C-alpha positions in Angstrom: 0.3 -0.1 0.2 1.4 3.6 -0.5 -0.1 5.9 2.4 0.5 10.0 1.6 0.1 12.1 4.5 -1.3 15.5 3.8 0.4 18.7 5.7 -2.6 21.3 6.1 -1.0 25.1 6.9 -3.2 27.9 7.8 -2.5 31.4 9.0 1.5 31.1 8.1 3.9 27.9 7.1 5.2 26.5 10.5 8.9 25.0 10.7 8.0 21.5 11.2 5.0 19.6 10.0 2.9 17.4 12.3 4.7 15.1 14.2 2.2 12.2 14.5 2.7 11.4 10.7 6.5 11.2 11.2 6.0 8.3 13.8 2.9 6.4 11.4 4.7 6.8 8.9 8.1 5.0 9.5 6.0 2.3 11.5 3.7 1.6 8.2 7.4 1.7 6.3 8.5 -0.7 9.0 5.7 -3.1 7.9 6.4 -2.8 4.1 4.1 0.3 3.2 5.3 3.1 1.3 4.8 6.7 2.0 4.8 9.7 0.7 4.1 13.4 1.6 2.3 16.3 0.3 3.0 19.9 2.1 -0.3 22.5 1.3 1.1 25.9 1.5 -0.4 28.9 1.9 0.7 29.7 -1.7 -0.7 26.4 -3.3 -4.3 26.4 -4.7 -6.9 23.7 -4.0 -6.1 22.2 -7.7 -2.3 22.4 -6.9 -2.7 20.0 -3.8 -5.2 18.0 -5.4 -2.4 17.4 -8.6 0.5 16.9 -6.4 -1.6 13.9 -4.2 -2.2 12.5 -7.5 0.9 12.1 -8.5 1.9 10.4 -6.0 -1.1 7.7 -6.9 -2.1 6.9 -3.1 -3.9 4.1 -2.2 -4.7 5.8 1.2 -4.5 9.4 2.0 -3.7 10.5 6.1 -4.5 13.6 7.5 -3.4 14.8 10.9 -5.8 17.9 11.8 -5.6 20.4 15.1 -8.9 22.5 15.1 -6.8 25.3 13.7 -6.1 23.1 10.6 -9.9 21.4 10.6 -11.7 24.2 8.1 -9.0 24.4 5.3 -8.5 20.5 5.6 -11.9 19.5 5.2 -12.3 22.1 2.2 -9.4 20.1 0.5 -10.5 16.9 1.6 -13.8 17.4 0.1 -12.0 19.0 -3.6 -9.7 15.9 -3.2 -12.3 13.6 -3.3 -14.6 15.4 -6.1 -11.3 14.4 -8.5 -9.7 11.3 -6.7 -11.7 8.0 -5.3 -8.9 7.9 -2.9 -10.0 6.5 1.1 -9.2 9.3 3.8 -8.4 8.4 7.2 -8.2 12.0 9.8 -6.1 11.6 12.9 -4.5 14.0 15.5 -6.6 16.2 17.9 -9.2 17.2 16.1 -10.0 14.1 14.9 -9.8 12.3 17.8 -12.1 14.4 20.1 -14.3 15.7 17.4 -14.8 12.3 15.4 -18.6 12.4 14.3 -17.8 16.0 12.9 -15.0 14.6 10.9 -17.0 11.6 9.8 -20.3 13.7 8.6 -18.0 15.5 6.6 -17.5 15.3 2.9 -14.6 12.5 1.5 -13.5 11.6 5.2 -14.1 7.3 5.6 -12.1 6.9 8.6 -10.9 8.5 11.7 -8.5 7.4 13.3 -9.0 7.7 17.6 -5.8 8.6 19.8 -2.6 6.8 18.7 -2.2 5.6 15.0 0.7 3.4 14.6 -0.7 -0.1 14.8 -4.4 0.7 13.5 -2.8 2.4 10.3 -0.8 -0.5 9.6 -4.2 -2.6 10.0 -6.0 -0.5 8.2 -4.0 -0.8 4.9 -4.0 -4.9 5.3 -7.4 -4.7 5.7 -8.0 -2.5 2.2 -5.2 -4.0 0.3 -7.4 -7.3 1.5 -10.2 -5.9 -0.5 -12.1 -4.0 2.3 -13.7 -1.3 1.3 -15.4 1.8 3.2 -18.9 1.7 2.1 -19.0 -2.5 2.0 -21.1 -2.0 5.7 -21.4 -6.4 5.6 -17.9 -6.6 5.2 -16.6 -6.4 8.8 -12.8 -6.1 8.3 -13.0 -2.8 8.6 -14.9 -2.7 11.9 -12.6 -4.6 13.9 -9.6 -2.4 13.8 -9.1 -0.7 17.0 -8.9 2.7 17.0 -10.3 3.2 13.6 -14.0 4.8 13.4 -15.6 4.1 9.8 -17.8 5.9 8.7 -21.7 4.2 8.7 -20.1 2.2 11.7 -20.2 2.2 15.6 -17.7 3.6 17.3 -14.6 1.4 18.0 -12.7 0.1 20.8 -9.5 1.6 21.8 -5.9 -0.4 22.1 -4.0 0.0 24.9 -1.3 2.6 24.2 1.9 1.3 22.4 4.7 0.2 24.9 7.3 0.5 25.0 8.1 3.3 22.9 11.4 2.2 22.5 10.1 -0.1 19.9 9.1 2.1 17.5 11.3 3.7 14.6 12.5 6.9 14.5 10.8 9.1 13.2 10.1 9.6 9.4 12.5 13.2 8.8 11.2 13.3 5.4 7.9 13.9 6.4 8.5 16.8 8.9 10.0 19.2 6.5 12.4 20.6 8.9 14.8 22.8 8.0 18.1 21.5 7.8 20.4 21.3 10.4 17.5 21.7 12.9 15.6 18.6 14.1 12.2 18.1 16.6 12.5 15.3 19.2 9.5 13.5 21.2 11.1 12.2 24.3 7.2 11.3 25.9 3.8 10.9 25.4 1.3 12.1 27.9 0.6 14.6 30.6 0.2 14.3 34.3 -1.0 17.8 34.7 -4.5 18.6 35.1 -5.0 21.9 33.2 -8.4 22.9 31.6 -7.8 24.5 28.8 -5.1 22.1 26.9 -6.1 18.8 24.8 -2.5 17.3 25.6 -4.3 15.8 29.4 -7.6 14.7 27.3 -5.6 11.8 26.3 -4.8 10.7 29.0 -8.5 10.9 30.0 -9.6 9.0 26.7 -7.9 5.8 27.2 -8.5 6.4 31.1 -12.4 6.1 30.6 -12.0 3.0 28.9 -9.8 1.4 30.6 -6.9 1.0 27.5 -4.2 1.6 30.0 -1.9 4.2 31.1 -1.1 7.0 28.5 1.9 8.7 29.9 5.1 7.2 28.8 8.7 8.3 28.1 11.2 6.6 25.8 14.6 5.3 27.3 17.4 8.0 27.7 19.6 5.2 25.4 16.7 5.1 22.7 16.3 9.1 22.6 20.4 9.4 22.3 20.8 6.7 19.7 18.4 8.6 17.4 20.3 12.0 18.2 23.8 10.1 17.7 21.8 8.9 13.9 21.0 12.2 12.7 24.4 13.1 13.4 25.7 10.4 11.3 23.5 11.8 8.5 25.2 15.3 9.2 21.5 16.3 9.9 22.4 17.5 14.0 22.6 21.1 14.4 20.0 22.6 16.5 17.6 20.4 18.7 14.0 20.9 19.9 12.5 19.0 22.1 8.8 19.1 21.1 7.5 17.4 24.9 4.9 19.4 26.8 6.7 19.3 29.8 10.2 18.2 29.3 11.0 17.9 32.7 9.2 16.1 34.6 11.1 12.7 36.0 13.6 14.6 37.8 15.6 11.4 37.9 15.4 11.1 33.9 16.6 14.9 33.1 19.3 14.5 35.6 20.5 11.3 33.7 19.9 13.4 30.4 21.7 16.2 31.0 24.5 14.1 32.1 24.4 12.0 28.9 23.9 14.2 26.5 26.4 16.9 27.4 28.9 14.2 27.4 27.7 12.7 23.8 25.6 14.9 22.0 26.9 18.5 23.1 24.5 20.3 20.4 22.3 23.1 21.6 18.7 22.8 22.2 15.5 23.8 23.4 12.7 22.5 25.5 9.1 23.9 26.9 8.6 23.6 30.8 6.8 24.1 33.4 8.0 26.5 36.6 6.2 23.5 39.1 9.0 21.5 37.5 12.0 22.8 38.1 14.8 23.8 40.2 17.7 26.0 40.4 20.2 23.3 40.5 18.6 21.5 37.3 18.7 24.5 35.3 22.5 24.7 35.7 22.9 21.4 35.1 20.7 21.6 31.8 22.7 24.5 30.4 25.9 22.7 31.2 24.7 19.8 28.9 23.8 22.6 26.1 20.4 24.1 26.8 19.8 27.2 25.2 16.1 28.4 25.3 13.6 27.1 27.6 10.0 28.1 27.2 7.2 28.1 30.1 3.7 28.7 30.0 2.5 31.7 32.3 -1.1 31.6 30.9 -2.5 34.5 32.9 -1.4 37.1 35.5 -4.1 36.2 37.8 -3.4 33.5 40.4 -7.1 33.1 40.7 -7.5 32.4 37.2 -4.9 30.0 37.0 -5.9 28.4 40.0 -9.3 28.3 39.8 -10.0 28.3 35.9 -6.8 26.7 34.6 -6.5 24.1 37.4 -3.0 25.8 37.5 -1.8 26.9 41.3 1.2 28.2 40.9 2.3 31.5 42.4 3.8 34.9 40.7 6.5 34.2 42.7 7.3 31.3 41.3 7.1 32.7 38.2 9.7 35.8 39.0 11.9 33.2 40.8 12.2 30.8 38.1 13.0 33.3 35.6 15.8 34.8 38.0 17.2 31.3 37.8 16.8 30.7 34.2 18.7 33.9 33.4 21.4 32.9 35.9 21.7 29.8 34.3 22.7 31.4 31.2 19.0 30.0 29.2 17.7 32.2 27.0 14.1 32.3 27.9 10.6 32.9 26.2 7.2 32.6 27.4 3.0 32.4 26.6 0.1 34.2 28.1 -3.3 33.8 27.2 -6.4 36.6 27.4 -10.4 35.6 26.9 -10.7 33.0 29.1 -14.4 31.7 30.9 -14.3 33.4 34.2 -11.5 35.8 33.4 -12.3 39.6 34.4 -10.8 42.5 32.8 -9.0 43.1 36.5 -7.6 39.6 35.2 -6.0 40.4 32.0 -4.6 43.8 33.6 -2.6 41.7 35.9 -1.7 39.4 33.1 -0.1 42.3 31.7 1.4 43.8 34.4 3.0 40.6 34.9 4.3 40.4 31.1 6.5 43.4 31.8 7.4 42.3 34.8 8.9 39.5 33.5 10.6 41.3 31.0 11.5 38.7 28.5 13.5 38.7 25.0 10.1 37.8 23.3 6.5 36.2 24.4 4.1 34.8 22.8 0.0 36.1 23.7 -2.9 34.0 22.3 -6.9 34.6 22.8 -8.3 31.9 24.0 -10.0 29.3 21.7 -12.2 26.5 23.3 -10.8 23.0 21.8 -12.7 19.8 21.6 -11.8 17.5 24.2 -10.7 20.3 26.7 -12.4 20.8 30.4 -13.1 24.5 28.8 -14.7 23.6 25.9 -17.3 21.6 28.4 -17.5 25.0 30.5 -18.2 27.1 27.5 -21.3 24.5 26.0 -22.9 24.3 29.2 -22.8 27.9 30.2 -23.8 28.9 26.2 -20.7 31.0 25.7 -20.3 29.3 22.1 -22.0 30.7 19.3 -24.4 28.4 17.4 -22.1 28.7 13.9 -19.1 27.9 16.2 -18.0 24.5 14.3 -17.5 26.9 11.0 -15.8 29.7 12.3 -11.7 29.6 12.3 -9.9 28.7 14.7 -7.4 31.6 15.4 -6.0 33.3 18.4 -6.5 36.9 17.5 -10.0 37.5 18.5 -12.4 35.3 20.6 -15.5 33.8 19.5 -17.3 33.5 23.0 -20.0 35.5 24.3 -18.2 36.0 28.0 -20.6 37.4 30.5 -17.2 39.6 31.8 -15.2 40.4 28.6 -17.1 41.6 25.0 -15.2 40.9 22.1 -14.0 44.5 21.7 -12.5 44.3 25.3 -10.8 41.1 24.2 -9.4 43.2 21.1 -8.3 46.2 23.0 -6.5 44.1 25.2 -4.8 41.6 22.3 -3.5 45.3 21.0 -2.0 46.2 24.4 -0.2 43.0 24.1 1.2 43.8 20.7 2.4 47.3 21.7 4.0 45.8 25.0 5.7 43.1 22.9 6.9 45.3 20.2 8.3 47.7 23.0 9.7 44.7 24.7 11.4 43.6 21.8 13.2 46.6 20.6 14.5 47.6 24.0 16.4 44.0 24.1 16.9 43.5 20.2 17.4 46.6 19.1 15.3 46.1 15.8 11.3 45.7 15.3 9.5 42.4 16.2 8.7 40.1 13.4 5.0 40.4 12.5 4.0 37.0 13.3 4.3 35.8 17.0 5.5 32.5 16.4 8.0 34.3 13.9 9.4 35.7 16.7 9.7 32.6 18.6 11.7 31.0 15.7 13.9 34.0 15.9 14.7 33.5 19.4 15.1 29.8 18.7 17.7 31.3 16.1 18.9 33.5 18.8 19.7 30.2 21.1 20.9 28.2 18.4 23.7 30.4 17.7 24.3 31.0 21.5 
């Protein structure tokens, strides 16, 4: 079977494609299947994207989708199926937590719930043996765990893949990485109960059906072996660890810092929570080559973090950890949110004040969007904050789609403009140049600074 993965760009072209197809594609190749890749960049017309897919003659098209990618992804798949008769499977966050919506959209035959490596291989085997999505009397597709076929009941969920070390290394040709920069994932799952983030929802999805503990981490030797292979292939220049929180499991992190410093030494960046680091660890990471850390601050209001986000951490903790990070010689950036349910104007004022006080080289700021599967999505549904047509509205982080009692759309737009102005002033003070137009572009720029020290 030949499987082609479609990467859907929205708003801008990111520095790396979706990570899921890199894992699934490598596993498919390990089991004898061919894999291809098409990226729907913003400058490509629908017809161009379809022509590129058709040229690869796929037997199955795979699309990994977040909610932000959903509208354009659905449009492209519908356009494709009017031209090419190829079955389509969707995976990723949005299909996992809005599967009925995806299967009701024209052109989608299957949704992969949760992890997709083993499910994708079984789906390919069934299709190669003659199974077809529309043949409802054929039970072969219905027996594949994690694969929901249009017109069929919801499938069972298989146990998470274990151990992760048995997976082949990422198929880098499916990531579209810039030369010299590599993206790594060392774990799956998240132990924290944040209400705004879908990462935790995978843990709850598997827990609800008794499918097993979703939280797992690769062994240190396995992670280092992949990095050493990349260095042997002359690809290793700068490493970006994509784990939501790299700094959990302190014994693993300490062992990593020692071994990475001895065997790899390439500069790297990671994501951390201030609750999961200490002063000693930061110096250990810096000695190993850590050049940048991104922290999630989210809100400057301790009440919002505690009551709305379920993140009971104090502002003083951010002040301390940011100071320790700087003293260790590590660049840092951070992210803020605004427009959450339960947030007031005073709460957002506190966020602006904390952002200015923390005084980072650059930061991201995002208007809250309620992603399906998260606890705050359910809160917005139950309280009537979601508009009736929310499914057809783009998921962006510049304006709110919610009807909130304490913050109007004009309030949120005004605060967003103030964040933009604050970022411009702080960026100019630290860098001596104007900030990039896109927040993500600025974060890429800070990554570049970290890569060169």
